[in-house]
C-alpha positions, 0 to 999 in steps of 0.5 A: 654659514660658519659657527662664530666664536665669542672672542670678547664680551662685556657689559656697561651700566646704562641709565635713563633709558626710555622705552623704544617707540618702535624698532623700525624707527630706531633702525631708520635713525641709526642708518641715517646717523651712519650714513651722515657720518660716512657721507653716503647712502647704504646699498640695501639687499634682501634675502629670501628669509625676510632679511635685510642687509644694509651695507656700507662698503669701504667703511671702517669703524673702531669696535669700541666707538661703534658700540658706544655710538650705536650699541644701545639703539642696536640692543633696542632693535634686538628686543623686537627682531634679530639684529647685528653689526657685521663686516670684516675684521682687520684680519680680513675674516667675517666679524660680528657685534651683537648688543643686547640689554640686560636690565640696566646694563648693555651686553656686548659680544664680539664674534668671529670664526677664528676666535682671534680678538679684533679691534675694527669692523670694516665694510659695515653691514647691518643685518636684520631678520624680520618676521614677514616679507610684508615687513621686509618690503615696507622697511626696505622702502622706508630705508630707500627713501632716506638721504644722508643729506636730508634731515627727514624721511618722506614715507608712503602712508601705507597702513603698516607705516601708519601703524608702526610709525604711529608713536613717532612724531610727524611734521604734519598729519595731513601731508600726502607723505608722512614726514619723519623728522630725523633732526630736532631742527628740521622744518616742513618747508625745507623737507617739501622743497628737497623731496626727491624727483620721484617723490615730487612726481608722485605729488604731481600725479595725485594732482593730475589724476585725482584733482587733489592739491596735496598739502605739500604744494601749499608749502611750495606756494609759500616758498615761492611767494616769499622768494625763498631759494629752492631746487626749482629745476627738480620740481620742473623736471618732476612736472614734465615727467608727470605730464608725460606719464599722465598723458597731458600736453601743453599746446601753444596755438598760433593766436597766442596763449596756451592750452592744456589738454589731458589724455582723454582730449579734455581741456584743463583749466588753471587759474593762478590767482584763485587756483589751488596751490598745485595750480599756481606751482604748475603755472609758475614752473611752465610759464615764469610770469603769473598767468590768468585763466587758461 
């Protein structure tokens, strides 16, 4: 890559800066903020040197606004690993913004190849260089679980996530996923009901394969009992996908009723009134009327 020249640098006084919980968390919050501002999720690419490129195509930012809104988070990330804002300038050449902290000041640098001043950065891309392939893989997975329409991130509880995200708040300590709130107004019931189909399917697979009813199903059962509207079809779709993957089939004998069989040919029994929350949701989705034992 070409050597970039610093075309402008400046410092701004900052106050009341608290120590960051973790750079990964700062990056997640930053990406969520940018995604909401642009009403789109970024494209995420990885390099062979533990780098992540978080790309927002067709975007355009005034550099002053970008530094004002995201300069401090960018500097906090830079404390732990190399990070910069990249993209094209208005002159259609590669540009870069680097923000760093110097005691109680925010230092900002604008760089490009030609040395000409620029005011805008378009096709914004967040560039991050991490310390290992594991870190890169884990952070990429966390970023892919985010959606600009949601005020939360549902993270897989890997050892890495629990260690790195430990200082950050979570909505419930016993849920299957670690729910990272991205807004102070978010509630766990809303998070659970708006999980992606892939995440919902993962919950169903835990139920079918391990016989465990994750806490998320308890919240879904409460939503059903209260009659609160929720995206019911996505839960039905995820259920049917999980049934197929788990090799579970539902049969309707000629004498009436229905039977549920697992992949080993063993009949599975469910009870709506006294069963687990996962059982109740399973029966409610497949059979709209409350069912007795099958």
